[in-house]
C-alpha positions in Angstrom: -30.9 75.4 -85.0 -29.3 74.8 -81.5 -30.6 71.7 -79.7 -31.8 72.3 -76.2 -30.6 69.6 -73.6 -33.2 67.5 -71.9 -32.9 68.6 -68.3 -35.0 65.7 -67.1 -32.6 63.1 -68.5 -29.6 64.9 -67.0 -31.3 64.9 -63.6 -31.9 61.1 -63.8 -28.3 60.4 -64.7 -27.0 62.6 -61.9 -29.2 60.7 -59.4 -27.9 57.4 -60.8 -24.2 58.5 -60.3 -24.9 59.7 -56.8 -26.7 56.4 -55.9 -23.7 54.3 -57.3 -21.3 56.4 -55.3 -23.3 56.0 -52.1 -23.5 52.2 -52.6 -19.7 52.0 -53.3 -19.1 54.0 -50.1 -21.3 51.6 -48.2 -19.5 48.6 -49.7 -16.0 50.0 -49.0 -17.1 50.9 -45.4 -18.5 47.3 -44.9 -15.2 45.8 -46.2 -13.3 48.1 -43.9 -15.4 47.0 -40.9 -15.0 43.3 -41.8 -11.3 43.6 -42.2 -11.1 45.5 -38.9 -13.1 42.7 -37.1 -10.9 40.1 -38.8 -7.7 41.8 -37.6 -9.2 42.3 -34.1 -10.2 38.6 -34.0 -6.8 37.5 -35.2 -5.1 39.7 -32.6 -7.4 38.3 -29.9 -6.6 34.7 -30.9 -2.8 35.3 -31.1 -2.4 37.6 -28.1 -5.1 36.7 -25.7 -5.7 33.0 -26.5 -2.4 32.2 -28.1 -1.0 30.3 -25.2 -4.2 28.3 -24.7 -4.2 27.1 -28.3 -0.5 26.4 -28.1 -1.1 24.2 -25.1 -4.0 22.5 -27.0 -1.7 21.7 -29.9 0.8 20.3 -27.5 -1.8 18.1 -26.0 -2.7 16.6 -29.3 0.9 16.4 -30.7 3.1 15.8 -27.6 2.0 12.4 -26.3 3.4 10.7 -23.1 4.7 7.3 -24.1 4.8 4.3 -21.8 8.5 3.5 -22.3 10.2 0.9 -20.2 11.2 3.3 -17.4 12.4 1.4 -14.2 10.6 2.0 -11.0 12.6 3.5 -8.1 14.6 1.0 -6.0 14.1 0.4 -2.3 17.0 0.3 0.2 17.2 -0.5 3.9 18.6 2.0 6.4 22.2 0.9 5.7 21.9 1.3 1.9 21.4 -2.4 1.1 19.1 -3.2 -1.8 15.8 -4.7 -0.8 13.8 -4.2 -4.1 15.7 -4.0 -7.4 15.0 -3.9 -11.1 16.5 -6.7 -13.2 16.9 -5.9 -17.0 15.7 -8.4 -19.5 15.5 -8.5 -23.3 12.1 -7.7 -24.7 10.2 -7.4 -28.1 7.6 -4.7 -28.2 5.0 -3.4 -30.7 3.7 0.2 -30.9 0.7 0.9 -33.0 -0.3 4.3 -34.4 -3.7 5.9 -34.3 -4.2 5.0 -37.9 -3.0 1.4 -37.7 -5.5 -1.1 -39.0 -6.1 -4.6 -37.7 -5.2 -6.2 -41.0 -1.7 -4.5 -40.7 -1.3 -5.8 -37.2 -2.3 -9.3 -38.2 0.3 -9.4 -41.0 3.0 -8.3 -38.6 1.9 -11.0 -36.1 2.2 -13.6 -38.8 5.8 -12.4 -39.6 6.8 -12.3 -36.0 5.5 -15.8 -35.4 8.2 -17.1 -37.7 10.9 -15.3 -35.7 10.0 -15.9 -32.1 8.4 -18.6 -29.9 5.3 -17.3 -28.0 3.5 -19.0 -25.2 -0.1 -19.7 -26.0 -1.6 -20.4 -22.6 -3.0 -16.9 -22.3 -5.3 -17.3 -25.4 -9.0 -16.9 -24.6 -12.0 -18.3 -26.3 -12.7 -14.9 -27.7 -9.3 -14.8 -29.3 -9.9 -18.1 -31.0 -13.3 -16.8 -32.3 -11.6 -13.6 -33.6 -9.1 -15.7 -35.6 -11.8 -18.1 -36.9 -13.9 -15.2 -38.1 -10.9 -13.6 -39.8 -9.9 -16.9 -41.4 -13.3 -18.0 -42.5 -15.3 -14.9 -43.3 -17.7 -16.6 -45.8 -18.5 -19.4 -43.4 -19.1 -16.8 -40.7 -21.8 -15.1 -42.8 -23.7 -18.3 -43.1 -24.0 -18.8 -39.3 -26.7 -16.2 -39.0 -29.6 -16.5 -41.5 -31.0 -13.6 -43.6 -34.3 -13.8 -41.7 -32.4 -13.5 -38.3 -30.4 -10.5 -39.6 -33.5 -8.8 -40.9 -35.3 -9.3 -37.6 -32.5 -7.5 -35.8 -32.1 -4.8 -38.5 -35.8 -3.7 -38.3 -35.7 -3.4 -34.6 -36.2 0.4 -34.2 -35.3 0.2 -30.4 -31.7 -0.6 -31.3 -29.1 1.7 -32.6 -26.8 0.6 -35.5 -24.0 -0.2 -33.1 -26.2 -2.4 -30.9 -27.6 -4.2 -33.9 -24.1 -5.1 -35.1 -23.2 -6.2 -31.6 -26.2 -8.6 -31.5 -25.3 -10.1 -34.9 -21.7 -10.5 -33.8 -22.7 -12.2 -30.5 -25.1 -14.6 -32.4 -22.4 -15.4 -34.9 -19.8 -16.2 -32.3 -22.1 -18.4 -30.3 -22.6 -20.6 -33.3 -19.0 -21.2 -34.2 -18.5 -25.0 -33.6 -16.2 -25.9 -30.8 -14.4 -28.4 -32.9 -13.5 -25.5 -35.3 -11.9 -23.6 -32.4 -10.0 -26.7 -31.4 -8.6 -27.3 -34.9 -5.9 -24.6 -35.0 -2.3 -25.7 -35.5 0.4 -24.7 -33.0 1.7 -22.2 -35.6 -1.7 -20.6 -35.8 -2.0 -20.5 -32.1 1.3 -18.6 -31.9 0.0 -16.0 -34.4 -3.2 -15.6 -32.2 -1.1 -15.2 -29.1 1.1 -12.5 -30.7 -1.8 -10.7 -32.2 -3.8 -10.5 -29.0 -0.8 -8.8 -27.3 -0.5 -6.3 -30.1 -4.3 -5.6 -30.1 -4.2 -5.1 -26.3 -1.8 -2.2 -26.6 -2.8 1.5 -26.9 -1.8 3.9 -29.6 1.7 5.2 -29.3 2.3 3.1 -26.2 4.8 0.2 -26.6 3.2 -3.1 -25.8 5.4 -6.0 -24.7 4.9 -8.9 -27.1 7.5 -11.1 -25.4 9.3 -9.9 -22.3 10.2 -13.2 -20.6 12.6 -15.8 -22.0 13.6 -13.8 -25.1 16.7 -15.6 -26.4 19.7 -13.9 -27.9 18.8 -15.6 -31.2 15.2 -14.3 -31.2 16.4 -10.8 -30.2 18.9 -10.8 -33.1 16.5 -12.2 -35.7 13.9 -9.6 -34.9 16.5 -6.8 -34.8 17.7 -7.6 -38.3 14.2 -7.3 -39.7 13.0 -4.1 -37.9 12.9 -2.3 -41.2 10.2 -4.6 -42.5 8.3 -4.9 -39.2 6.5 -1.6 -38.8 5.9 -0.8 -35.1 8.1 -3.6 -33.8 11.1 -2.8 -31.7 13.7 -4.7 -29.7 14.5 -3.2 -26.3 15.4 -3.8 -22.7 12.6 -4.2 -20.3 12.8 -4.7 -16.5 11.1 -6.7 -13.8 10.8 -6.2 -10.1 13.1 -8.4 -7.9 13.1 -8.5 -4.1 15.9 -9.6 -1.9 13.6 -9.9 1.1 10.3 -11.7 1.8 9.1 -8.8 4.0 5.4 -8.5 3.0 5.1 -4.7 3.5 7.5 -4.1 0.6 4.4 -4.8 -1.4 3.9 -5.7 -5.1 3.8 -3.9 -8.4 1.5 -5.0 -11.2 3.1 -7.3 -13.8 3.9 -6.2 -17.4 1.1 -8.3 -18.7 -1.4 -7.0 -16.1 -1.0 -3.2 -16.2 -3.4 -1.2 -14.0 -5.6 -3.4 -11.8 -9.3 -3.0 -12.8 -10.3 -1.9 -9.3 -8.1 1.2 -9.5 -8.4 1.9 -13.2 -10.4 5.1 -13.0 -8.1 6.5 -10.3 -4.9 6.1 -12.4 -6.5 7.1 -15.7 -7.6 10.3 -14.1 -3.9 10.9 -13.3 -2.7 10.5 -16.9 -1.6 6.9 -16.6 -2.0 4.4 -19.5 -4.0 1.2 -19.0 -0.9 -0.9 -19.5 1.3 1.0 -17.0 2.8 -1.0 -14.1 1.7 0.4 -10.8 2.1 -0.4 -7.1 -0.6 -2.7 -5.9 0.1 -3.0 -2.1 1.9 -1.5 0.9 5.1 0.4 0.1 4.9 0.0 -3.6 1.3 1.4 -3.5 1.8 4.0 -0.8 4.8 5.6 -2.6 3.6 5.0 -6.2 4.0 8.7 -7.1 7.6 8.5 -6.0 8.6 5.1 -7.4 6.9 5.6 -10.8 9.3 7.0 -13.3 8.5 9.8 -15.7 7.4 8.7 -19.2 9.1 10.0 -22.3 7.1 12.5 -24.3 7.1 12.4 -28.1 5.8 14.7 -30.8 4.1 13.1 -33.8 4.8 14.5 -37.2 1.8 13.8 -39.6 1.2 14.2 -43.3 -1.8 15.9 -44.9 -3.9 12.7 -44.4 -3.1 12.6 -40.7 -0.8 9.7 -40.9 2.3 9.7 -38.6 5.4 10.0 -40.7 7.9 10.8 -38.0 8.2 10.8 -34.2 10.4 13.3 -32.4 11.4 12.8 -28.7 10.6 15.9 -26.6 11.5 14.5 -23.2 13.5 11.3 -22.7 11.8 10.3 -19.4 13.6 9.2 -16.3 13.5 6.3 -13.7 11.5 6.6 -10.5 13.1 7.9 -7.3 14.6 5.6 -4.7 13.3 5.0 -1.2 15.4 4.4 1.9 13.7 2.6 4.7 14.2 3.0 8.4 14.4 -0.8 8.6 17.8 -2.4 9.0 17.5 -5.6 6.9 20.1 -7.4 9.1 18.1 -6.7 12.3 14.8 -7.4 10.5 15.9 -10.8 9.3 17.5 -11.8 12.6 14.3 -11.0 14.5 12.2 -12.7 11.8 14.1 -15.9 12.3 13.8 -15.7 16.1 10.1 -15.0 16.2 9.3 -17.5 13.4 11.2 -20.2 15.2 9.6 -19.5 18.5 6.1 -19.4 17.0 6.6 -22.7 15.2 8.0 -24.3 18.4 5.0 -23.1 20.5 2.6 -24.3 17.8 4.1 -27.8 17.5 5.1 -28.5 21.1 2.0 -27.3 23.0 -0.5 -29.6 21.2 -4.2 -28.9 21.8 -3.4 -25.9 24.0 -2.0 -24.1 21.0 -4.8 -25.1 18.6 -5.6 -21.5 17.7 -2.1 -20.1 17.9 -1.1 -19.0 14.4 0.6 -15.6 14.5 3.0 -13.3 16.3 4.1 -9.7 15.9 7.1 -7.6 17.0 7.5 -3.9 16.2 10.5 -1.8 17.2 10.6 1.9 16.8 12.9 4.9 17.5 10.8 6.6 20.1 12.1 10.1 19.2 11.7 10.0 15.4 8.9 7.5 14.9 11.2 5.5 12.5 10.1 1.8 12.3 13.4 -0.1 12.9 11.8 -3.5 12.4 8.3 -4.7 11.6 8.0 -8.4 12.1 4.9 -10.4 11.6 4.8 -14.2 11.2 2.0 -16.6 10.5 1.8 -20.4 10.8 0.2 -22.1 7.8 0.1 -25.7 6.6 2.2 -26.6 3.5 -0.3 -27.9 0.9 2.3 -30.3 -0.4 3.8 -31.8 2.8 0.9 -31.1 5.2 3.4 -29.8 7.7 3.4 -26.4 9.4 5.5 -23.6 7.9 6.0 -19.9 8.6 4.8 -17.1 6.2 5.5 -13.4 6.5 2.6 -11.5 7.9 4.1 -8.1 8.7 1.1 -6.2 7.5 -1.0 -7.8 10.2 0.8 -5.5 12.6 -1.5 -2.7 11.5 -4.4 -4.5 9.9 -5.4 -6.8 12.8 -6.3 -5.9 16.4 -6.3 -7.8 19.7 -7.0 -7.4 23.4 -3.6 -6.5 24.9 -4.1 -7.1 28.6 -1.9 -5.6 31.3 0.4 -3.7 29.0 -2.3 -1.0 29.0 -2.0 -0.3 32.7 0.4 2.6 32.5 -2.2 4.3 30.3 -4.9 3.6 32.9 -2.9 5.2 35.7 -1.9 8.2 33.6 -5.6 8.7 32.8 -6.4 8.5 36.5 -3.7 11.2 37.2 -5.1 13.5 34.5 -8.7 13.2 35.7 -7.5 13.8 39.3 -8.8 10.5 40.4 -5.4 9.4 41.8 -2.1 11.2 42.4 1.5 10.0 42.1 2.3 8.0 45.2 -1.3 7.2 46.2 -1.8 3.9 48.0 -4.8 1.7 47.4 -5.8 -1.7 48.8 -5.4 -4.6 46.4 -8.3 -7.0 47.3 -10.7 -9.1 45.4 -13.4 -6.9 43.9 -16.9 -8.3 44.6 -19.7 -6.8 42.5 -23.2 -7.8 43.3 -24.3 -10.7 41.0 -20.8 -11.2 39.5 -17.8 -13.4 40.2 -14.9 -11.8 42.2 -12.3 -10.0 40.1 -8.7 -9.9 41.5 -5.0 -9.5 40.7 -3.1 -12.6 39.7 -0.6 -12.1 42.6 -3.4 -11.7 45.2 -6.4 -13.8 44.8 -7.8 -13.5 48.4 -5.9 -11.1 50.7 -5.7 -7.4 51.2 -2.4 -5.7 50.1 -1.6 -2.0 50.3 0.3 -0.9 47.1 1.1 2.4 45.5 1.1 3.3 41.8 4.6 2.1 41.1 4.0 -1.2 42.8 0.8 -1.5 40.8 2.8 -1.4 37.6 5.6 -3.6 38.9 3.4 -6.3 40.2 0.6 -5.8 37.6 -2.2 -5.1 40.0 -5.7 -5.4 38.4 -7.4 -4.0 41.4 -5.5 -0.7 41.4 -6.8 -0.3 37.8 -10.4 -1.3 38.8 -10.4 1.3 41.6 -9.1 3.9 39.3 -11.9 3.1 36.9 -14.4 3.5 39.8 -12.9 6.9 40.4 -13.3 7.9 36.7 -17.0 7.2 37.1 -17.2 9.2 40.3 -17.9 6.1 42.3 -16.2 4.5 45.3 -15.9 0.7 45.5 -18.2 -0.9 48.1 -18.2 -4.6 48.5 -21.2 -6.6 47.1 -22.9 -3.5 45.7 -24.1 -3.0 42.2 -22.4 -0.6 39.8 -23.7 2.2 37.6 -20.7 3.8 35.8 -22.4 5.6 32.9 -20.8 6.4 29.4 -18.7 9.4 30.5 -16.2 7.2 32.4 -15.7 5.1 29.3 -15.1 8.2 27.2 -12.5 9.5 29.7 -10.7 6.2 29.7 -10.7 5.9 25.9 -9.6 9.5 25.5 -6.7 8.9 27.8 -5.7 5.8 25.8 -6.1 7.7 22.5 -3.7 10.4 23.6 -1.1 7.7 24.0 -1.9 6.0 20.7 -4.4 3.3 21.5 -7.7 3.0 19.6 -6.7 5.6 17.0 -4.9 5.6 13.7 -1.1 5.7 14.2 -0.6 7.5 10.9 1.8 4.8 9.5 2.9 5.5 5.9 1.3 2.3 4.7 -2.2 1.6 3.4 -4.9 -0.5 5.1 -4.4 0.5 8.7 -7.3 -0.3 11.1 -8.0 1.2 14.6 -9.4 -1.9 16.2 -12.7 -2.6 18.0 -14.2 -0.1 20.3 -16.8 -1.7 22.6 -19.9 -0.3 24.1 -20.5 1.3 27.5 -21.9 -1.6 29.6 -21.2 -1.0 33.2 -19.2 -4.1 34.0 -17.0 -3.7 31.0 -15.3 -0.6 32.3 -13.3 -2.7 34.7 -12.2 -5.0 31.9 -11.4 -1.9 29.7 -9.0 -0.7 32.4 -6.9 -3.8 32.3 -6.9 -4.2 28.5 -9.5 -6.9 28.2 -12.3 -5.2 26.3 -11.3 -2.9 23.3 -8.8 -4.2 20.8 -5.7 -2.5 19.5 -3.2 -3.2 16.7 0.4 -4.3 17.6 1.6 -1.1 15.9 -0.7 1.0 18.2 0.9 -0.8 21.1 4.4 0.1 19.8 3.3 3.8 19.4 1.9 3.7 22.9 5.2 2.6 24.5 7.1 5.0 22.3 5.0 7.8 23.7 5.9 6.7 27.2 9.6 6.3 26.3 10.0 9.8 24.9 8.2 11.6 27.6 4.7 12.1 26.2 4.9 12.9 22.5 2.9 10.7 20.2 4.9 10.5 17.0 3.8 9.2 13.6 5.5 6.0 12.8 7.3 5.8 9.4 8.9 2.9 7.4 10.4 5.3 4.9 13.1 7.7 6.2 14.1 9.5 3.0 13.6 9.8 -0.8 16.6 10.0 -3.1 17.2 10.6 -6.8 18.2 7.5 -8.8 21.9 6.6 -8.6 23.9 8.2 -11.4 26.8 5.7 -11.4 25.2 2.6 -9.8 27.8 2.9 -7.0 26.7 5.8 -4.9 23.1 6.6 -4.0 21.5 9.7 -5.5 21.1 13.0 -3.7 18.4 13.3 -1.0 15.1 14.7 -2.4 13.2 14.6 0.9 14.2 13.5 4.4 11.2 12.9 6.7 11.4 14.6 10.0 9.5 13.6 13.2 5.8 14.4 13.0 4.3 14.9 16.5 0.6 14.0 16.4 -0.1 15.2 19.9 1.4 15.7 23.3 -0.1 13.9 26.3 -1.9 16.1 28.8 -0.1 14.6 31.8 2.7 16.5 33.5 6.3 15.4 33.0 6.4 14.2 36.6 3.4 11.9 36.0 4.9 10.4 32.9 8.3 9.9 34.6 6.5 8.2 37.4 5.1 5.6 35.0 8.5 5.2 33.4 9.9 4.4 36.9 7.1 1.9 37.5 8.0 0.2 34.2 11.6 0.1 35.2 10.6 -1.8 38.3 8.9 -4.4 36.0 12.4 -5.3 34.7 14.5 -4.7 37.8 12.3 -4.6 40.8 12.3 -7.4 43.4 8.7 -8.3 42.4 8.8 -7.2 38.8 6.9 -9.5 36.4 9.7 -9.4 33.8 12.6 -9.5 36.3 13.5 -13.2 35.6 14.2 -12.3 31.9 15.4 -8.7 31.9 16.9 -8.5 35.4 20.4 -9.5 34.2 20.4 -7.7 30.9 23.6 -5.7 30.1 21.4 -2.6 29.4 18.8 -1.1 31.7 15.4 -1.0 30.2 11.7 -0.7 31.3 8.6 -2.5 30.2 5.3 -4.1 31.0 4.0 -7.6 30.6 0.5 -8.5 29.7 -2.0 -11.4 29.3 -5.6 -11.0 28.1 -8.6 -13.2 27.9 -9.7 -13.3 24.3 -12.2 -15.2 22.1 -11.6 -17.1 18.9 -14.7 -17.7 16.7 -14.3 -21.3 15.5 -16.8 -22.0 12.7 -15.8 -25.7 12.7 -17.5 -26.1 16.1 -21.3 -26.3 16.8 -22.9 -22.9 16.8 -23.3 -22.8 20.6 -19.6 -23.6 21.2 -17.9 -21.4 18.6 -16.7 -18.7 21.0 -13.6 -20.4 22.3 -11.8 -18.7 25.2 -8.1 -18.1 24.6 -5.2 -16.0 26.0 -3.3 -13.3 24.2 0.3 -12.6 25.4 1.9 -9.2 25.1 5.0 -7.3 26.1 6.1 -3.7 25.7 9.4 -2.0 26.6 12.1 0.5 25.8 15.8 0.7 26.3 18.2 2.1 27.5 16.1 3.7 30.2 17.8 7.1 30.5 18.0 7.8 26.8 15.8 5.3 24.9 17.2 4.1 21.6 14.3 1.7 20.9 10.8 1.1 22.0 9.1 -2.2 21.2 5.9 -4.2 21.4 5.4 -8.0 21.1 1.9 -9.5 20.6 1.1 -13.2 20.4 -2.6 -13.7 19.9 -4.5 -16.8 20.9 -1.3 -18.2 22.4 -3.2 -20.8 24.4 -6.6 -22.0 25.3 -7.5 -20.3 28.6 -8.2 -23.6 30.2 -4.7 -24.8 29.4 -2.8 -21.5 30.1 0.3 -22.0 32.2 2.9 -19.2 31.7 3.6 -16.0 29.8 6.3 -17.1 27.4 6.2 -13.8 25.5 8.7 -12.1 27.9 11.7 -14.4 27.2 11.0 -14.0 23.5 10.9 -10.2 23.8 14.3 -10.4 25.7 15.8 -12.5 22.9 14.6 -10.1 20.2 15.9 -7.0 22.0 19.2 -8.7 22.8 19.7 -9.5 19.1 19.2 -5.8 18.2 21.9 -4.6 20.6 24.2 -7.5 19.6 24.0 -6.4 16.0 24.4 -2.7 16.9 27.5 -3.5 18.9 29.0 -5.5 16.1 28.4 -2.8 13.5 29.4 0.2 15.7 33.0 0.0 14.7 32.1 -0.2 11.0 29.9 2.8 11.3 32.6 4.9 13.0 34.9 4.2 10.0 32.3 4.9 7.4 32.4 8.1 5.2 29.6 10.3 6.3 29.0 11.3 2.6 25.8 12.8 1.4 26.0 10.1 -1.3 26.6 6.8 0.6 27.7 3.7 -1.2 25.1 1.3 -2.4 25.6 -2.0 -0.6 24.6 -5.4 -1.8 21.5 -7.1 -0.3 22.1 -8.7 3.1 21.1 -12.1 1.7 21.5 -13.7 -1.7 17.8 -14.4 -1.9 16.0 -13.2 -5.0 12.3 -13.2 -5.2 10.8 -12.6 -8.6 7.8 -10.2 -8.8 5.6 -13.0 -10.3 6.4 -15.3 -7.4 5.0 -12.8 -4.9 2.1 -11.5 -7.0 -1.3 -11.9 -5.2 
């Protein structure tokens, strides 16, 4: 009999097969979607983000290394070396990211047998570290179990803070006699280890860079295979051939980045032990003088240990600077001013009690190039007790003084611009009597009435012509024995006029630390003092910019000590190619007409050559025709050694400005001698003869060198010349 199939069972099996097929389809579809997403993600990472991740890898693998790259050199305007790099043998140590302190200590022990290391830099902390390492069991006993538990159960402290407290407590209990018991050999190990530990991963740390003997260099070189991380190399140190303070200083190898500028440099990818410019030119041009570090790529094994280092970029020395200063002129003028300052200090006795400094700045009025920047200061030698002269060139833009009558061309130009006076106007020079005040007069006319014009006012240095101009700026007319009420606007007009010429504002000098001087208030009686340079204070450099603006016809030009930047020399014989040549930067143009400016220049020429010129006795017979202005100013010295009621001592500042030759000025110059004399002992303005001697010396040197310059090859790569003197000043001798 035929068996009839069970339709119900068949139906169930069919449903099961259909369900399995559906599930498989869902599974394959899901796998397809996942693979699609994975492919899209990989494509996104490779195509869209590929460059970003490549750069990330480079940041972790390609590491800038602080190799011993020389800083750029500094030359004077004639190509003479002023700051050089002197090579010296050095022994360095480079630790890896995975280097352990035990490994470094073992290397330090081996090195101590090969070299001699000074131990005077060891600190108490270094001694404690060595003792803890040498006597670990004794160290554990210095803190009791009870004391440890008390710190451990303190829930307010994290584990790191707990360990730090136990460490501090342990160190504080190490007996002093134990720290004093180390042998000279052990101290050498400590000194070497502290240098190694102070370094940063992949950055060579100098273990010994001074006084490395040939024998030490050879002994270490022979054993480099057994001294992991140690290398023998050539380091360098900064050497100056000039004591000129504005050259500045770079940090020493053992110092690295100064703490007060650490964040600034670290944010610019410097390492902590990089040498950087700390002051003046070295600091201002750090980005130029600092060489480019080499870049290396670390090859690591599966455990992250460095097994090889490949150089990606060799690095290069810093670029060179060429100054506008001629070191021969600079040195000659330094000697003159220093000698004159010392003579005035020693020969004038009590009258020169507060005389201690002098400044002379000479500029090219058309380019702003600072041709010489002389600042000298009298100090007492701590050993001999006698006076000596130190360089104080930076005081030319970091200190300010009342400048006296040298400001008067600026006062008259302000009067012209404000339509208070006109070229050729005649005013009566007479004692000015203000109600309730002492008479104020010109030096050449204490009691009479003299009609003078604007040129004569400059030639003879009329105070009264300036006073009456100040009255006009305030919208007032002088009336004898009446009170005054000038108001603040007159002060602002006067100061604005001076600022256009460079007084009371930043000059823009390419050096750090410049000040603008003191700007006084708006008390009525002080407007008259302001008009003759006896109220606000100005820097000697501002005074030089002021006379340069007059000399060139009214353009206030930024002064510069650096004239060009060059690539490092390729052969050590010729200078490298010019990277940047600085061109004149006109900060502003004076509002006065050319006629008005020329009028003041004529007045200044009369100061030198006019029959009543205040500088005629010195400059009247000069072989060149120049123009200038003399000045004296009452000033005050705050002497803390005196009783409080007597501390403001009245003194006299001496000043002189000028330019030459008159028709086509080659130089503009300013001389400032603050506190030259007690006012009660003041006799004569001795600054003018000094200014004459300084200017004469410049032209004498220029004449001597003119023939040599004509025969020189005007090559784009001039020959490097030796320093003007044989003087060598090591960087450590000038470090402050």
